[in-house]
C-alpha positions in Angstrom: -13.0 -62.8 -40.0 -10.2 -65.1 -41.2 -10.1 -68.3 -39.9 -7.0 -70.8 -39.6 -6.6 -74.3 -39.1 -4.7 -74.7 -36.3 -1.1 -74.6 -36.6 1.0 -78.0 -35.9 4.4 -76.2 -36.5 6.7 -74.2 -34.0 7.0 -70.7 -34.1 3.6 -69.3 -34.1 2.0 -67.3 -31.1 -1.9 -68.2 -30.6 -2.8 -65.3 -28.0 -6.1 -66.6 -26.4 -8.4 -64.1 -24.8 -9.8 -66.1 -21.8 -12.8 -68.1 -22.1 -16.7 -66.6 -21.2 -16.8 -65.4 -17.6 -18.8 -63.8 -15.2 -18.3 -60.5 -13.0 -18.9 -60.4 -9.2 -18.2 -57.2 -7.8 -15.3 -56.4 -5.3 -12.2 -57.0 -7.5 -9.0 -57.9 -5.6 -5.9 -59.8 -7.3 -5.1 -61.7 -4.5 -8.5 -63.2 -4.2 -10.2 -65.5 -6.8 -13.7 -65.3 -5.0 -13.7 -61.7 -5.7 -12.9 -61.7 -9.5 -14.6 -62.4 -12.6 -14.5 -66.0 -12.9 -14.9 -68.4 -15.9 -18.6 -69.7 -16.1 -19.2 -73.4 -16.6 -19.4 -72.7 -20.4 -16.0 -71.0 -20.2 -14.7 -73.7 -18.2 -15.8 -76.4 -21.2 -14.9 -74.2 -23.7 -11.3 -73.9 -22.5 -11.5 -77.7 -21.9 -12.2 -78.3 -25.6 -9.8 -76.1 -27.1 -7.1 -77.7 -25.6 -8.4 -81.1 -26.6 -8.0 -79.8 -30.1 -4.9 -78.6 -29.9 -3.3 -82.0 -28.1 -5.5 -84.0 -30.9 -3.4 -82.0 -33.8 -0.4 -82.5 -31.7 0.3 -78.9 -31.7 4.1 -78.3 -29.9 3.7 -75.9 -26.9 6.5 -74.9 -25.6 5.3 -72.3 -22.9 1.9 -71.1 -22.0 2.3 -67.0 -19.8 -0.9 -66.1 -18.5 -2.2 -62.6 -17.0 -1.9 -63.4 -13.3 -5.8 -63.0 -13.1 -7.5 -66.0 -11.9 -10.1 -66.2 -15.0 -6.9 -66.0 -17.5 -4.8 -68.8 -15.1 -7.7 -70.8 -15.1 -8.2 -71.2 -19.0 -4.5 -71.6 -19.4 -4.6 -74.5 -16.8 -7.9 -76.1 -18.2 -6.9 -76.0 -22.0 -3.3 -76.4 -21.9 -2.4 -78.1 -18.4 -0.5 -75.1 -17.1 0.0 -71.4 -16.6 3.2 -69.2 -15.9 1.9 -65.9 -14.5 3.3 -63.0 -16.4 2.4 -59.5 -15.2 2.7 -57.7 -18.6 -0.4 -59.6 -19.9 -2.3 -58.0 -17.1 -5.5 -55.4 -18.5 -4.4 -53.1 -15.9 -3.7 -50.2 -14.6 -4.6 -48.2 -17.6 -2.3 -45.5 -17.4 -0.7 -44.6 -20.8 2.8 -45.0 -19.6 2.1 -48.6 -17.7 0.3 -49.7 -21.1 3.4 -48.6 -22.9 5.6 -50.2 -20.7 3.5 -53.6 -21.0 3.0 -53.4 -24.9 6.9 -53.3 -25.4 7.5 -56.3 -23.4 4.9 -58.1 -25.1 6.3 -56.8 -28.6 9.7 -58.2 -27.2 8.0 -61.8 -27.0 5.9 -61.7 -29.9 8.8 -60.8 -32.1 11.2 -63.2 -31.2 10.8 -66.9 -32.6 9.9 -69.5 -29.5 12.1 -72.4 -28.7 10.9 -75.7 -28.0 7.3 -75.1 -29.3 4.5 -72.2 -29.8 4.1 -70.0 -27.2 0.3 -69.6 -25.9 0.0 -66.1 -24.2 -3.4 -66.1 -22.1 -4.7 -62.6 -21.3 -7.7 -59.9 -22.0 -9.0 -58.6 -25.2 -7.8 -55.3 -23.8 -4.2 -56.1 -23.5 -4.4 -57.9 -27.0 -5.8 -54.9 -28.4 -3.2 -52.6 -26.7 -0.3 -54.4 -28.1 -1.5 -55.3 -31.4 -4.5 -53.8 -32.4 -6.7 -57.1 -32.7 -9.8 -57.2 -31.1 -10.7 -61.0 -30.3 -13.8 -62.0 -28.4 -13.5 -64.2 -25.6 -12.4 -67.6 -26.1 -10.7 -66.1 -29.7 -7.3 -66.9 -30.4 -5.5 -64.5 -32.2 -2.0 -66.2 -34.2 0.8 -64.2 -34.7 3.9 -64.8 -36.9 7.4 -63.3 -35.2 9.3 -61.2 -37.6 12.6 -60.5 -35.3 13.1 -57.2 -33.6 9.8 -56.7 -31.6 8.2 -57.1 -34.9 5.3 -59.9 -35.9 2.4 -60.2 -37.9 -1.2 -61.3 -37.4 -1.5 -64.5 -39.3 -5.3 -64.7 -38.2 -7.7 -65.6 -35.9 -9.0 -69.0 -34.5 -12.4 -68.6 -33.4 -14.0 -71.6 -30.9 -16.6 -72.4 -33.7 -14.0 -72.9 -36.6 -11.6 -74.3 -34.0 -13.5 -76.9 -32.5 -14.3 -79.2 -35.3 -13.0 -82.6 -36.4 -9.3 -82.2 -36.5 -9.5 -84.9 -39.2 -11.3 -82.9 -41.6 -8.7 -80.5 -43.8 -11.5 -77.9 -43.9 -11.5 -77.1 -40.2 
């Protein structure tokens, strides 16, 4: 596992697999009470990650998120905002629908962001579909845009390595 310091420059894409959640039955997208919601530990994890980004003055332009409540909550708790973006939804799982979402995500990941970093908050399955990376809940995979829907994985920011004192160069 590659651990990176949080980038303080523009032009990188941290893709955040939502923080730890629990799993009530009867999921309906329009009703958060029926969804897997963040646990208190997950809520605290999201807040701490946001604190690290703010302490390191990481510029953030936009925070697109899966429209599922746990992703929106993670984005809002960590970064103070969330912009629902349907391609970040983990389903439906039909191959043609996955391919359409992957194309849209590739287009975004391959384009240099304007005005700061773009933080995508989504599900591990979406990250895996689009990039082949397999983050755990709460981990951030960082991508560098290369243009024309191309990008490279720069590394993984794991909560344990990310949540250290930002004044330490070894973080």
